[in-house]
NULUMRO-832846 format. One line per 4 residues: number of its first residue (from 0); for each residue z, y, x of C-alpha. Coordinates in Angstrom, 2 decimals. Example, Ala and Ser with C-alpha at 12.3 -4.5 7.8 and 13.67 -1.06 7.14 Angstrom:
% residues 2
0) 7.80,-4.50,12.30; 7.14,-1.06,13.67
% end
This chain:
% residues 785
0) 8.12,16.70,24.16; 4.81,17.08,25.97; 2.14,19.56,24.98; -0.50,18.51,22.48
4) -3.34,18.39,23.24; -2.23,17.25,26.66; -2.40,19.74,29.54; -2.58,20.63,32.39
8) -5.41,18.24,33.22; -5.43,16.54,36.65; -8.26,17.67,38.94; -9.68,14.14,39.17
12) -9.79,13.60,35.39; -13.37,13.06,34.14; -14.84,13.80,30.75; -17.18,11.25,29.19
16) -20.62,11.39,27.61; -23.18,8.89,26.34; -26.95,8.41,26.46; -26.83,8.04,22.66
20) -25.50,10.46,20.07; -21.81,9.88,19.25; -21.68,6.83,21.51; -23.39,4.77,18.79
24) -25.18,1.65,20.04; -26.97,-0.97,17.98; -26.21,-4.69,18.17; -28.88,-6.41,20.23
28) -30.21,-3.08,21.50; -29.49,-0.89,24.52; -26.28,-1.88,26.26; -23.36,0.54,25.86
32) -22.89,2.89,28.80; -20.83,5.94,29.70; -21.38,8.82,32.10; -18.40,10.51,33.77
36) -18.42,14.22,34.55; -17.22,13.55,38.12; -16.72,10.64,40.48; -13.33,9.31,41.45
40) -12.53,6.55,38.94; -12.50,3.14,40.58; -11.98,0.80,37.63; -12.41,0.52,33.88
44) -11.25,-1.74,31.10; -12.34,-1.96,27.44; -10.11,-2.72,24.45; -11.31,-3.59,20.97
48) -9.83,-2.34,17.71; -6.94,-4.82,17.90; -6.09,-3.95,21.50; -7.65,-7.06,23.04
52) -9.21,-6.51,26.46; -12.85,-7.55,26.20; -14.30,-6.17,29.43; -13.22,-4.79,32.81
56) -14.70,-4.01,36.18; -15.08,-1.57,39.03; -16.57,1.92,38.96; -18.81,3.40,41.64
60) -20.16,6.87,41.01; -20.39,8.44,37.59; -22.37,5.96,35.47; -20.75,2.86,33.98
64) -22.34,0.06,32.00; -19.39,-2.15,31.07; -19.91,-5.87,31.38; -20.64,-7.39,27.99
68) -18.05,-9.85,26.68; -18.99,-13.45,26.03; -21.47,-13.45,23.17; -22.53,-9.86,23.82
72) -21.44,-6.62,22.25; -20.80,-7.52,18.63; -20.43,-4.86,15.92; -17.14,-3.07,16.38
76) -15.21,-0.15,17.81; -14.31,-0.11,21.49; -12.25,2.15,23.73; -12.96,2.35,27.46
80) -10.26,3.46,29.89; -10.86,4.69,33.44; -8.32,4.49,36.26; -8.24,5.35,39.95
84) -6.00,5.71,42.94; -3.87,8.61,41.70; -1.34,9.04,38.90; -0.07,12.09,37.02
88) 3.27,12.69,35.32; 1.58,13.56,32.02; -1.67,11.60,32.19; -0.31,8.53,33.96
92) -3.10,6.48,35.60; -5.81,8.08,33.47; -9.10,9.19,34.96; -10.51,9.54,31.44
96) -11.13,7.53,28.28; -13.48,7.54,25.32; -14.72,5.41,22.41; -18.07,3.80,21.73
100) -19.22,1.82,18.71; -21.70,-0.96,18.03; -23.26,-1.12,14.58; -25.94,-3.14,12.85
104) -29.47,-1.78,12.50; -29.82,-1.47,8.74; -32.96,-0.11,7.07; -30.84,1.50,4.33
108) -29.56,4.01,6.89; -31.28,6.51,9.14; -31.26,5.51,12.80; -28.94,7.69,14.88
112) -31.10,10.43,16.45; -30.98,11.55,20.07; -28.21,13.44,21.79; -28.27,17.13,20.98
116) -29.77,16.81,17.49; -28.17,19.47,15.29; -25.81,18.02,12.73; -24.23,21.01,11.01
120) -21.80,23.79,11.76; -19.38,26.26,10.27; -15.69,26.89,10.68; -14.78,23.24,10.15
124) -17.44,22.02,12.61; -19.37,19.88,10.19; -21.41,16.95,11.47; -23.38,16.04,8.39
128) -25.79,13.98,10.47; -23.12,11.71,11.95; -21.42,11.22,8.60; -24.72,10.37,6.92
132) -25.75,7.83,9.54; -22.30,6.23,9.49; -22.24,6.04,5.69; -19.14,8.21,5.42
136) -20.57,10.82,3.08; -21.16,14.50,3.18; -18.90,17.51,3.78; -17.85,20.59,1.90
140) -20.09,23.58,2.66; -17.83,26.59,3.06; -18.41,30.22,2.09; -15.58,32.01,3.87
144) -15.99,35.41,2.18; -17.78,35.52,-1.12; -17.89,39.33,-0.95; -19.68,39.28,2.42
148) -22.09,36.36,2.48; -23.34,37.15,5.97; -20.01,36.76,7.78; -18.08,33.71,8.96
152) -19.15,30.61,7.05; -22.16,32.36,5.60; -24.76,31.63,2.98; -27.41,31.44,5.69
156) -25.29,28.88,7.53; -25.16,26.68,4.45; -28.90,27.09,3.97; -29.32,25.76,7.51
160) -27.01,22.82,6.89; -28.28,21.76,3.47; -31.53,20.27,4.84; -29.45,18.26,7.33
164) -27.24,16.95,4.54; -30.30,16.07,2.49; -32.11,14.39,5.37; -29.20,12.17,6.33
168) -27.43,11.71,3.03; -28.65,12.96,-0.30; -32.45,13.34,-0.38; -33.71,11.58,-3.51
172) -36.50,9.07,-3.10; -35.88,8.40,0.58; -35.33,4.78,1.68; -31.69,5.42,2.52
176) -30.75,7.23,-0.69; -28.63,4.88,-2.77; -30.01,5.11,-6.29; -26.90,3.41,-7.68
180) -24.63,6.06,-6.18; -25.43,9.74,-6.81; -24.66,11.86,-3.75; -24.01,15.43,-4.91
184) -23.53,18.26,-2.41; -20.80,20.82,-3.00; -19.79,24.26,-1.82; -16.21,25.43,-1.45
188) -14.90,29.01,-1.60; -11.55,28.79,0.24; -10.61,32.47,0.14; -10.99,33.46,-3.50
192) -13.77,33.94,-6.01; -12.34,36.19,-8.73; -12.16,40.00,-8.82; -8.74,41.47,-9.51
196) -6.84,44.73,-9.25; -3.25,44.94,-8.02; -0.97,47.47,-9.72; 1.76,48.28,-7.17
200) 5.49,48.01,-7.67; 7.71,51.07,-7.46; 9.16,49.94,-4.12; 6.26,47.85,-2.83
204) 4.96,44.48,-3.87; 2.91,43.80,-6.96; 3.82,44.95,-10.47; 0.81,43.43,-12.24
208) -2.42,41.73,-11.23; -5.25,42.59,-13.60; -8.49,40.68,-14.21; -11.38,40.99,-16.60
212) -10.35,39.43,-19.89; -12.94,36.66,-19.56; -16.37,35.91,-18.16; -18.13,38.03,-20.75
216) -16.50,41.28,-19.62; -18.24,43.07,-16.72; -15.39,43.88,-14.34; -17.52,46.48,-12.56
220) -17.08,48.63,-15.68; -13.34,48.10,-16.19; -10.93,50.67,-14.72; -7.13,50.62,-14.80
224) -4.50,53.26,-14.01; -0.71,53.02,-13.66; 1.87,55.81,-13.87; 5.20,56.68,-15.47
228) 5.64,56.11,-19.18; 5.70,59.12,-21.48; 9.35,58.39,-22.34; 10.46,55.58,-20.01
232) 9.19,52.72,-17.90; 5.50,52.57,-17.07; 2.15,53.31,-18.66; -1.01,51.26,-18.13
236) -4.32,52.81,-19.14; -7.63,50.92,-19.43; -11.05,52.61,-19.19; -14.46,51.18,-20.10
240) -17.39,51.36,-19.34; -16.66,54.16,-16.87; -13.68,55.87,-15.27; -13.46,58.60,-17.91
244) -13.65,56.65,-21.16; -10.11,55.66,-22.10; -10.07,52.63,-24.42; -6.50,51.24,-24.28
248) -3.01,52.49,-23.45; 0.19,50.47,-23.00; 3.03,53.01,-22.79; 6.78,52.89,-22.13
252) 6.78,49.38,-20.67; 10.30,48.61,-19.48; 9.25,45.98,-16.92; 6.29,43.90,-15.79
256) 6.88,40.90,-18.07; 6.70,42.76,-21.41; 3.83,44.85,-20.04; 1.81,41.72,-19.30
260) 2.69,40.26,-22.69; 1.58,43.41,-24.51; -1.71,43.58,-22.61; -2.54,39.92,-23.07
264) -1.80,40.06,-26.79; -4.04,43.04,-27.51; -6.47,43.98,-24.75; -10.20,43.50,-25.24
268) -10.88,44.13,-21.55; -8.19,42.82,-19.21; -5.58,40.14,-18.68; -2.46,40.84,-16.63
272) -0.05,38.62,-14.72; 3.34,39.48,-13.28; 4.20,39.10,-9.64; 7.20,40.12,-7.54
276) 7.99,43.65,-8.74; 9.62,44.37,-12.09; 8.94,48.11,-12.23; 5.65,49.77,-11.42
280) 4.63,52.60,-9.15; 1.45,54.61,-9.54; -2.25,53.92,-9.18; -5.06,56.36,-9.88
284) -7.91,55.21,-12.09; -9.43,52.30,-10.14; -12.20,49.86,-10.92; -11.53,46.11,-10.89
288) -15.01,45.61,-9.45; -17.32,42.61,-9.38; -17.97,41.86,-5.70; -16.56,38.33,-6.01
292) -18.46,37.66,-9.21; -21.73,38.85,-7.69; -21.14,36.74,-4.58; -20.54,33.56,-6.56
296) -23.61,34.16,-8.71; -25.73,34.75,-5.61; -24.52,31.60,-3.88; -25.09,29.42,-6.93
300) -28.52,30.83,-7.76; -29.59,30.48,-4.12; -28.35,26.94,-3.45; -28.94,25.19,-6.77
304) -30.38,22.53,-7.21; -29.87,21.30,-3.64; -26.18,22.00,-4.13; -25.01,21.14,-7.63
308) -21.20,21.51,-7.48; -19.21,24.62,-6.58; -15.48,24.38,-5.90; -13.01,27.15,-6.62
312) -11.40,29.39,-7.48; -9.75,29.13,-4.02; -8.40,26.53,-1.60; -5.01,24.95,-2.39
316) -3.79,27.66,-4.79; -0.48,27.68,-6.62; -0.87,26.08,-10.07; -0.16,28.60,-12.81
320) -1.45,30.26,-15.96; -2.93,32.94,-13.71; -4.92,30.27,-11.87; -6.17,28.97,-15.22
324) -7.54,32.44,-15.93; -9.13,32.60,-12.49; -10.75,29.24,-13.15; -12.16,30.56,-16.44
328) -13.84,33.49,-14.72; -15.01,31.39,-11.79; -16.63,28.87,-14.14; -18.41,31.67,-15.97
332) -19.76,33.04,-12.68; -21.00,29.60,-11.63; -22.76,29.11,-14.95; -24.27,32.59,-14.70
336) -25.70,31.60,-11.32; -27.31,28.57,-12.94; -26.52,27.13,-16.33; -26.75,23.57,-14.96
340) -24.46,24.17,-11.99; -20.98,22.69,-12.20; -17.70,24.46,-11.43; -15.16,22.05,-9.96
344) -11.52,22.89,-9.42; -8.73,23.89,-9.29; -8.38,22.36,-5.78; -4.55,22.25,-5.34
348) -2.79,20.56,-2.43; -1.58,17.48,-4.33; -1.68,15.58,-7.61; 2.03,15.93,-8.43
352) 2.10,16.16,-12.25; 4.93,18.70,-12.22; 2.87,21.10,-10.18; -0.17,20.77,-12.45
356) 1.65,21.35,-15.74; 1.56,25.20,-15.78; -2.18,25.22,-15.10; -3.04,22.57,-17.68
360) -0.65,23.94,-20.31; -2.48,27.26,-20.03; -5.79,25.51,-20.79; -7.06,25.51,-17.21
364) -8.58,22.05,-17.49; -11.13,23.27,-20.01; -12.67,25.51,-17.33; -13.14,22.69,-14.81
368) -16.50,21.04,-15.40; -15.18,18.37,-13.04; -11.66,18.21,-11.63; -11.02,18.58,-7.91
372) -7.86,18.23,-5.87; -6.35,17.28,-2.55; -3.89,14.41,-2.68; -1.50,14.82,0.22
376) 1.44,12.39,0.31; -0.09,10.39,-2.52; -0.84,7.33,-0.36; 1.27,7.91,2.76
380) 0.06,5.66,5.58; -1.61,3.23,3.22; 1.20,2.37,0.82; -0.69,0.85,-2.11
384) 2.38,0.96,-4.34; 2.90,4.67,-3.79; -0.84,5.16,-4.25; -0.99,3.39,-7.60
388) 2.10,5.21,-8.83; 0.70,8.60,-7.80; -2.77,8.02,-9.22; -1.58,6.53,-12.51
392) 0.89,9.37,-13.09; -1.92,11.84,-12.47; -4.23,9.98,-14.83; -1.54,9.99,-17.52
396) -1.21,13.75,-17.14; -4.96,14.25,-17.52; -4.94,12.03,-20.59; -2.11,14.10,-22.06
400) -4.42,17.13,-21.96; -7.55,15.27,-23.07; -9.20,15.45,-19.65; -9.36,11.75,-18.87
404) -13.16,11.58,-19.09; -13.90,14.35,-16.62; -15.21,13.19,-13.22; -12.77,13.61,-10.34
408) -13.25,14.96,-6.82; -10.88,14.60,-3.90; -12.20,17.21,-1.49; -9.73,16.81,1.34
412) -9.47,13.06,1.66; -7.23,12.48,4.66; -4.21,10.26,4.27; -3.05,9.75,7.85
416) -3.61,10.72,11.47; -4.85,8.50,14.27; -3.98,11.07,16.98; -0.37,11.79,16.08
420) 0.82,14.78,18.10; 0.62,12.93,21.39; 0.30,9.24,20.44; -3.06,7.62,19.62
424) -2.91,5.00,16.84; -6.50,3.76,16.39; -5.40,0.96,14.06; -4.35,3.53,11.48
428) -8.07,3.79,10.75; -7.29,1.20,8.07; -5.60,3.85,5.93; -8.58,6.00,4.85
432) -10.48,2.84,3.95; -7.62,1.67,1.75; -7.36,5.01,-0.03; -11.14,5.10,-0.57
436) -11.19,1.60,-2.09; -8.08,2.30,-4.17; -9.49,5.50,-5.67; -12.72,3.69,-6.57
440) -10.66,1.33,-8.72; -9.64,4.41,-10.71; -13.16,5.76,-11.15; -13.33,8.16,-8.20
444) -16.48,7.08,-6.35; -16.47,7.63,-2.58; -19.37,10.07,-2.91; -16.88,12.44,-4.55
448) -14.17,11.58,-2.03; -15.55,12.95,1.28; -13.68,12.47,4.53; -12.27,15.64,6.08
452) -12.29,16.87,8.90; -15.58,15.90,10.52; -15.21,17.09,14.13; -12.40,18.13,16.47
456) -12.64,21.91,16.44; -9.38,23.16,17.87; -7.03,22.91,14.89; -4.56,20.57,16.59
460) -1.94,21.19,13.89; -3.83,18.64,11.82; -5.85,16.31,14.09; -7.44,14.05,11.48
464) -11.11,14.30,12.45; -13.64,11.50,12.66; -15.33,12.78,15.80; -13.72,13.84,19.07
468) -14.90,16.80,21.10; -16.81,14.46,23.42; -18.76,13.13,20.43; -16.98,9.77,20.34
472) -15.88,8.35,17.01; -12.59,7.14,15.63; -12.74,3.58,14.26; -12.75,4.56,10.58
476) -16.38,5.62,11.12; -17.47,2.04,11.78; -15.34,0.75,8.92; -16.96,3.25,6.55
480) -20.42,2.25,7.79; -19.75,-1.42,7.00; -18.41,-0.52,3.56; -21.56,1.50,2.84
484) -23.80,-1.32,4.12; -22.13,-4.13,2.20; -21.96,-2.24,-1.12; -25.30,-0.43,-0.88
488) -26.87,-0.32,-4.33; -23.63,-1.48,-5.94; -20.91,0.29,-7.86; -17.34,-0.68,-8.62
492) -17.35,-3.34,-11.31; -13.96,-5.04,-11.47; -10.48,-4.83,-9.99; -9.15,-8.23,-8.99
496) -5.79,-9.52,-10.25; -3.52,-10.91,-7.51; -0.52,-11.53,-9.77; 2.74,-9.70,-10.27
500) 3.73,-9.75,-6.62; 0.29,-9.96,-5.02; -0.86,-6.72,-6.63; 1.77,-4.96,-4.52
504) 0.26,-6.33,-1.30; -3.44,-7.06,-1.72; -6.34,-4.87,-2.82; -9.58,-6.34,-4.09
508) -12.60,-5.29,-6.08; -15.98,-6.62,-7.10; -18.95,-4.31,-6.57; -22.12,-5.16,-8.44
512) -25.75,-4.15,-8.46; -27.45,-3.67,-11.79; -28.68,-7.14,-12.72; -28.27,-8.37,-9.16
516) -25.94,-9.66,-6.51; -22.36,-8.55,-6.05; -19.84,-8.13,-3.26; -16.13,-8.86,-3.19
520) -14.08,-6.45,-1.07; -10.62,-7.63,-0.01; -7.88,-6.25,2.20; -4.15,-6.54,2.79
524) -2.47,-3.16,2.75; -0.21,-4.16,5.62; -1.11,-6.27,8.62; -0.04,-9.83,7.76
528) -0.88,-12.63,10.20; -3.03,-15.44,8.80; -3.24,-13.87,5.33; -5.73,-15.45,2.95
532) -7.04,-15.02,-0.56; -8.28,-18.13,-2.35; -11.06,-17.33,-4.80; -12.19,-19.43,-7.73
536) -15.98,-19.18,-7.58; -18.37,-19.77,-10.46; -22.15,-19.72,-10.54; -22.75,-21.11,-7.04
540) -21.70,-23.98,-4.79; -23.45,-22.75,-1.65; -21.48,-21.50,1.37; -20.50,-17.85,1.08
544) -21.31,-15.21,3.68; -18.20,-13.35,4.77; -18.45,-10.03,6.66; -15.54,-8.51,8.55
548) -14.72,-4.79,8.53; -17.03,-4.10,11.48; -20.04,-6.08,10.24; -19.65,-9.50,11.87
552) -20.79,-12.44,9.75; -19.32,-15.90,9.16; -19.52,-18.48,6.39; -16.93,-20.12,4.16
556) -17.55,-23.29,2.19; -16.74,-23.66,-1.48; -14.59,-26.76,-1.99; -13.84,-27.93,-5.53
560) -14.86,-24.54,-6.85; -12.66,-22.53,-4.50; -13.16,-20.60,-1.27; -10.35,-19.60,1.11
564) -11.09,-16.17,2.58; -9.19,-14.92,5.66; -8.23,-11.28,5.07; -6.75,-8.53,7.20
568) -5.60,-4.92,6.98; -9.20,-3.73,7.19; -11.76,-4.68,4.53; -13.35,-8.12,4.35
572) -16.56,-8.58,2.34; -17.74,-11.69,0.50; -21.39,-11.68,-0.57; -22.07,-13.31,-3.93
576) -25.53,-14.32,-5.17; -26.84,-13.19,-8.53; -24.96,-14.93,-11.33; -21.89,-15.80,-9.26
580) -18.42,-14.58,-10.13; -14.89,-14.83,-8.79; -11.26,-14.63,-9.79; -8.22,-14.84,-7.54
584) -6.73,-18.34,-7.51; -3.88,-17.52,-5.15; -2.77,-15.52,-2.10; -1.61,-17.08,1.17
588) 0.03,-20.43,0.33; 1.56,-19.22,-2.93; 1.33,-21.07,-6.26; -1.69,-20.14,-8.38
592) -1.75,-16.64,-9.85; -0.25,-16.40,-13.34; 0.39,-20.14,-13.57; 3.89,-21.14,-14.67
596) 5.28,-17.72,-13.86; 4.07,-17.41,-10.26; 5.18,-14.10,-8.92; 8.39,-13.72,-10.93
600) 11.10,-12.36,-8.66; 14.74,-13.23,-9.21; 15.71,-10.37,-6.91; 14.48,-7.76,-9.36
604) 17.41,-8.67,-11.62; 19.98,-9.20,-8.87; 22.71,-7.07,-7.33; 21.64,-5.38,-4.09
608) 23.46,-3.89,-1.13; 22.18,-2.15,1.99; 24.64,-1.74,4.88; 27.23,-3.13,2.46
612) 26.65,-0.31,-0.03; 25.12,-0.83,-3.49; 21.42,0.04,-3.45; 19.50,-0.75,-6.63
616) 16.32,0.73,-5.17; 15.47,-2.40,-3.21; 15.63,-4.77,-6.18; 14.27,-2.78,-9.13
620) 10.63,-3.79,-8.81; 9.68,-0.12,-8.96; 8.57,0.51,-5.39; 8.21,3.98,-3.94
624) 6.94,6.70,-6.26; 7.39,9.83,-4.15; 7.34,9.83,-0.37; 8.36,13.48,-0.03
628) 11.77,13.03,-1.65; 12.20,9.33,-0.92; 12.14,8.17,-4.55; 12.03,4.37,-4.68
632) 12.84,3.72,-1.02; 16.18,3.18,0.70; 16.96,4.59,4.14; 19.97,3.07,5.88
636) 22.11,5.37,8.01; 23.77,2.48,9.83; 22.93,1.47,13.36; 21.47,-1.94,14.10
640) 22.29,-4.72,13.58; 22.24,-3.99,9.85; 22.06,-6.04,6.66; 20.53,-5.92,3.21
644) 21.66,-8.48,0.65; 20.75,-9.64,-2.85; 23.20,-11.75,-4.86; 23.26,-13.35,-8.30
648) 25.86,-15.44,-10.18; 23.91,-18.64,-10.90; 22.42,-20.72,-8.09; 18.64,-20.91,-8.09
652) 15.94,-22.32,-5.87; 14.54,-20.03,-3.14; 11.28,-20.85,-1.35; 10.27,-17.52,0.17
656) 11.27,-13.90,0.58; 8.78,-11.04,0.52; 9.92,-7.78,2.08; 8.40,-4.31,1.78
660) 9.66,-1.85,4.41; 8.69,1.79,4.46; 5.00,2.63,5.05; 5.68,3.10,8.81
664) 5.43,6.87,8.84; 7.83,9.49,10.16; 11.36,8.02,9.66; 10.17,4.99,7.64
668) 10.42,2.04,10.03; 9.18,-1.56,10.07; 11.06,-4.77,10.84; 10.71,-6.32,14.29
672) 13.46,-8.95,14.67; 15.49,-10.34,11.76; 16.98,-13.42,10.10; 16.64,-14.50,6.48
676) 19.99,-15.91,5.42; 21.26,-17.52,2.22; 24.66,-18.05,0.65; 26.07,-20.44,-1.94
680) 29.38,-18.61,-2.38; 28.59,-14.94,-1.63; 30.79,-15.07,1.49; 29.32,-17.47,4.04
684) 25.75,-16.77,5.16; 23.50,-19.39,6.75; 20.36,-18.45,8.69; 17.34,-20.24,7.21
688) 14.62,-18.71,9.39; 14.15,-16.04,12.04; 11.19,-13.66,12.35; 10.72,-12.14,15.78
692) 7.61,-10.09,16.38; 6.42,-8.97,19.79; 8.35,-5.79,20.54; 6.10,-2.87,19.58
696) 5.03,-0.80,22.54; 2.82,2.01,23.75; 1.35,2.79,27.14; 0.67,6.00,29.01
700) -2.96,6.96,29.46; -3.49,10.65,28.86; -6.67,12.27,27.57; -7.61,15.92,27.31
704) -8.73,17.95,24.30; -12.31,16.65,24.52; -10.93,13.28,23.49; -7.75,12.54,21.50
708) -5.52,14.82,23.58; -2.68,12.27,23.59; -0.27,11.13,26.30; 0.39,7.63,24.98
712) -1.59,5.02,23.04; -0.59,2.04,20.92; -2.34,-0.90,19.28; 0.83,-1.98,17.48
716) -0.05,-3.82,14.25; 2.49,-1.81,12.17; 3.31,-4.75,9.91; 5.53,-3.44,7.12
720) 5.17,-6.20,4.49; 6.52,-9.65,5.34; 5.89,-12.93,3.51; 8.62,-15.20,4.87
724) 8.53,-18.82,3.71; 11.71,-20.80,4.33; 11.34,-24.09,6.25; 12.36,-25.88,3.06
728) 13.53,-24.80,-0.41; 17.18,-23.75,-0.63; 19.45,-23.48,-3.67; 21.44,-20.30,-3.28
732) 23.26,-17.45,-4.96; 22.06,-14.84,-2.53; 19.66,-13.84,0.22; 20.42,-11.51,3.11
736) 18.37,-9.88,5.84; 20.20,-9.63,9.14; 18.19,-7.12,11.14; 18.46,-6.73,14.91
740) 15.43,-4.56,15.68; 13.00,-2.24,13.91; 10.33,0.20,15.00; 11.27,3.78,15.75
744) 10.15,5.01,12.36; 6.39,5.51,12.49; 6.25,4.96,16.24; 6.47,1.68,18.14
748) 8.96,2.79,20.77; 11.22,5.64,21.76; 8.78,6.81,24.45; 6.35,7.69,21.67
752) 8.92,9.77,19.82; 9.71,11.66,23.05; 6.01,12.35,23.52; 5.87,13.96,20.10
756) 4.76,11.22,17.73; 5.82,11.06,14.11; 8.81,8.75,14.43; 12.57,8.49,14.64
760) 14.53,8.41,17.87; 16.85,5.80,16.31; 16.18,2.37,14.89; 17.18,2.07,11.23
764) 16.55,-0.31,8.37; 14.23,1.13,5.71; 13.28,-0.89,2.60; 11.27,-0.43,-0.58
768) 11.71,-3.86,-2.14; 12.81,-7.44,-1.52; 11.43,-10.23,-3.73; 13.05,-13.67,-3.75
772) 10.60,-16.29,-5.01; 10.44,-19.94,-5.96; 7.14,-21.76,-5.40; 7.93,-24.49,-7.96
776) 5.86,-23.54,-10.99; 7.99,-25.53,-13.40; 11.33,-24.02,-12.45; 12.82,-20.95,-14.08
780) 13.07,-18.21,-11.49; 14.59,-15.24,-13.32; 18.35,-15.19,-12.84; 20.22,-12.32,-14.42
784) 22.89,-10.64,-12.35
% end
């Protein structure tokens, strides 16, 4: 495995810079150009988002203006590669590489300012300017030490950055502020916000952690002491309002658990929580103190109303009753700073209901004015089925505790890498767009779902940033910009219904302005060649304007009340005039949605085997519900070729097979070469059709830490959902996949796994579901096994 980011760097390797900030150029404006830090490169070539070469030429000196493709530089994301006469074992032929983007000039957005314009700072290297211009959103404003507001990510630093955030994102009344979409700013306190006192264990560790009883008790006046009990065990003494006025004594406590229970049942001043030591040591009379409380109050009173939301009580804490108490005190401190300020929390690492239960059962939700979280592994690599399962389970949990009406925040919204420990996957930029659109269907507006991280800042353990060290942008930036442009002034209005099967593949929503026009947003959650959605359109007969994910326009005619929209694994937008509406008529060449049972799958009631072993997972219609433990997905251990079969006792008509592999991440692979076979007797299998994709590949072109830091790059389409129509309908008692080749887990080839990518060194068959469908609306399609 090579180092990541890649080093050592060849002496001839050149770093790249642009005449415009972030390599952003406007369609019809100044031609894209790149400056190299040294001469030596002799040639360049430019690939677009899909890996198509759109320009190439020679290099002389250090300034390159790539030749425009036919039709000029259209809106999009482009990557330029430089080569020369030498090659390196790690970097291959690379003399450098970088990205540039072309966007539309839109009066709803500030024009990108000049190179060198300050965009924000702090420990996470914020670039509030770039994110505002690109329509991505804002960033969390960190206070690293609430007890020392002048160190690290300081209060003064936030005060410097807030005007930038306002100028480029949130300032009310400005021409680019979206009145339909409030854009609140928020501060995060990652390292704790609540004052506590640790009572030591007899042999180290913590016996009890003590807090003020609630937000009405001044912890600067509460003192606690610990020593031996008068007869046995331990004694805890509480003093208030000074170190000499004893107000409570808890004597002869046999261990920490009953001591905490006794205190919490009776104390007017403190609450106590057990930790890792059962018996206590000694502690002289010591004040709990209020340094954290004072810091929170100061931050809130200083920043409000420019900053309205304050996230705590810490970053990614363990969910517990103790955290619920911390949240109570944190909320009180925020409200003391300003009664209109909002405390958001509790900010855990995921939305797993089991992890949240202890916090919510202890009443923690009541102390969250709005609920914040991170949602790691909830939508791994863009799996819409896993995403819906995760989100709906979380919503059910909130409803259980009466919290369903509270606004939600996802404050670390990163679902996948593009630079994957040595392999650059720019086409994975689709994933954050999918998760953003999916969450909006569940009421979480993108303004409360900010992308994180902003800028490459040296934390290569988690390289998920939008902006490289050379200022260039990953493609999700352009995709976010188009989303913001096409839905400006509009909010989520309606989730589209694609039918029983289609809802597991397609994502679509209608966004609508108040009393005005609307926009349909469509995408396939896996690459699927020639995918379409046919819309039934009412209220207009005029041609519809269709906008691709990068902002390029085309038109589609309405014929007999319907419009066929080409869709891909990045968003497609359909502009609707005022008064027009749509529903989904069908997907691809399927029968109409919800007509005569379209979408009913016989396989979901069939017997299933994988590698000859019974595997109900792939025919239960349940899809994956937990990526971490593999719930709802089947991983074959057999080598290729391998098979997966579905059988049923009564012959039925089969027109097509739809296959969901894993979400192409880590060991979850995608199909590359396979047959779809049928049987009439359960013994003899006949091949009906063969699917052979171009063998996925990567290529070596190394870049240093100012860019993506990777050794290899791939534009593999990562198709993991297959809609396979048979050449003609077949009557059968079973369907089998005979698989000859897959990807190497989440990587296209073995070379990428050697480099360090997130893949599997072996090819294996991985499946979530197989649906066997009949396109004849009048025929019964459910056959019980």
